N, C-alpha and C positions, 0 to 999 in steps of 0.2 A: 833556632832552638838547637841548643845543641846538646847532646849524652850519651853516655857511655853504654857498651855492652861488654859482656864479661864471659871468657869460656871456661871452660869447666877445668878445674886446677887438675886433672891426670891431664890432659889434654895439652895446656900451658905445660906441663914439667915436662911432656914429653917432648914436644916443639924446643925448650929450652935446651934439653940436653942431647938430643939427636941432631938438630937443623942448622946449618951453617944461615948467616953469622952469629945466631943466639949462644949455640956451644961452642962459641969463641971466644966470649965472654968470662973473663977471671970469674971466679968463685961462684957459688950456688945461686938459685933463684930466691928471694930475700921475700917475695910478697904472695902471700896466698888471697883467695877471694875472702876466708875467714879474717886475714887480719887486715884487710883492703877495708877503711874507713866509706868508701866510697861506694864498695862492693856491699856491703855488708847495709848501708841506708840503702839501697836500691831492690836489694833482697833476691829470694831465685828467680823471680820473674825477668829481671835483665840479664840473664844467661842464655844467649843464642841455641837456639834449635841447631843441627851439627849435624854434615850427611857426608860421607868420605867419598870423595870423589877420586876418579884416576892417580892422579897427581896433586890433587889441592884439597881443601874442606869448602863445602857451601854451608853459611848462614843463615837463618831465617830466623827475623824477628820482624813480630809485628807492634807497629807504634801508636799510638793513640794518642792526642795532643788535643788537653782540655782547654780552650781561650778561657780567659779572663772574663 
């Protein structure tokens, strides 16, 4: 199985603008969840539940796989 999870746009924006090496990139963040076709198709349940730890974020996501 291959899958993707998405972070809230507010967190992505914060990381992109304040955390190295992401903030070293030229230009601004160019893809939001609303403009990402895969994120739109996956829907809001594909966003991880986040908790901020001392120097990191912990993400929780429950994944169910339906066999064919």
